[in-house]
N, C-alpha and C positions, 0 to 999 in steps of 0.2 A: 613862427613855428617852422621848423625845418621839415621838409618833405623830400624824400628821395624816391624816385621812380625808376624802375627798370622795365624791361620788356613785359614781364609778367607780374611784377610785385610793386607794392607801395610800402614804404617804410616811413613811419611817423613816430614822434616821441611817445614812449610809454608813459601812462599817467595812472593815478590811483583809480581812475574809471575803468581800467583794464584788469582790475583785481580778479574777477571771476575767471576770465580767460587765462590769466597768469597762473592762478592756483590750479586750474584744470590741466594746463600744460605740464606743470611740475608734479601732478599726482600720478601721471603715467609712469609705471616702474621702468619701462623701456627708456624713458627720457631721464628720469631723476637718478638713475644709477650713476650718472656722471656729474650731475649738477645739483642734486638734492631736491627735496620737497619743501613746500611752504604751507603753513596754515594761513587762513584768511588774514589774521593779525600780522603774521610775519610778512606776508605778501604786501600788505598795505605799508608796512615800514620800509620794505625794500623799494617799492614803487615811489614812496615819498622821497627816499634818498636819490632815486633816479631823477625825479623832478628837480630836486635841488641841484644835482650835477648839471642838468640842462641849463638851469638858471645861472649857475656860477661859471661853468666852463664852456657853455655853448654847444655841448654835445652830451650824448648819453646813449642809453639803450633805446631801441625802437621796437614798436610792434611791427611785425611783418604780416602784411595782408595780401591776399590774392587780388590783383588789380581788377580783374573781371567781376568778382563777386563781393569783395570786401571781407572774405573769410579770414579769420585770424589763424595764421600758420605757426606763429612763434615769435621769437625775439632775436634781434641782431643789432649790434651797434658798437659804440666805442665807450669804454669805461676807463677813467683815470684811476690808477692805483697809487695812492700817495706813498705807501711803504716801499714801492719799487721805483717811484718817479717815472712810471711808464704808462702809456695808453694802450689798452688791449682791445682788439677786435674780438667780439664773442658772438656766437650763434647757437641757438637752441630752437629746434623746430619740433612740432608734433610728429609722432612716429608715422602717422598717415601721410605726411608730406615728405618723408625720406625717399631717397632714390630718384628724385625728379629734378635734381640740380638747383633746387630753391636755395639751399644753404650757400652754395658757391656763388650763385647770382646775387644774393643779398650781401654776403660778405665782401664780394668784389666791389659792389657799390659803396659799401661803408669804408673800405680801405681807400678807394679812389677819393671819396669825400674827405677822409682824414688827411691824405697827402695834398690833394689839389685845393680843397676848400678850407682846411684848417692849418695847412702848412706844417704838418708833422713831419719829422725826419725819419722816424721809425715807429712801427706798430708791432706789438707782441700778440701772440695767441697762447693762452695758458690752457693746456690740454692734459687731462688726467690720463695716465698710462692705461692702455687698453681701449681707449676711445679711437679706434681705427678710422671710423667714419669722419670724425673731426680732423684727424691727422691727414686724411686724403684731401679734405677741403683746403686745409692750410697748404699742403704741397701744391695743389692746383693753382693756388694764388701766388706761389713763389716763396712762402715762408720756409725757413730752415731752422732746425732744432738748435738752440743756443745753449741751454743750461737746464738743470733741474732746480726746482725751488719748492717752497711750501706756501700754500694759500689756504687759510682757514683750517690749518692743521692737516691738510691733505697734500700729498706730493703731486706736483704738476711738472710737465715738460713745457718749457717756455720756448716758443718758436718766435723768430724775429723776421720781419720784412722791413727793409730799408727803402726809402724813397728811390725810385728808379729801378728797383730789383723785381718788381711784380711781373708775374708770368702773363 
């Protein structure tokens, strides 16, 4: 099992055992306005798919926990999108965790793991227009806006970071 630690955070693979925390994260309207909400059943399906991606690809989305307490802060990790043939770094944290640098800290660790541990040449970040907080995280990491695309019927701005270009 992959475990990533930073100064303040622990990232571990999300599992179906995280369903309650996952649903709660996505029920908050401040959070789900950019990433959507999940019912318990939908969350179990999504978490099952995440477990499969870990088993098949060796990476996936992680639970982000505060190292000092084990408190669930959200999710961050790498997701392979077959339709784009790209690996995306994604991050979604509880609103109470915003503004403390956790998203940047977690995303930087995930990007470094993708490049150094998995040998990826490029990583994307798909961000819905108007999500300025995620745009700032991407910019801090060195991502640059590359194109507009559609994901699940929703327009996204695709930001790209190539190996060696991180900030």
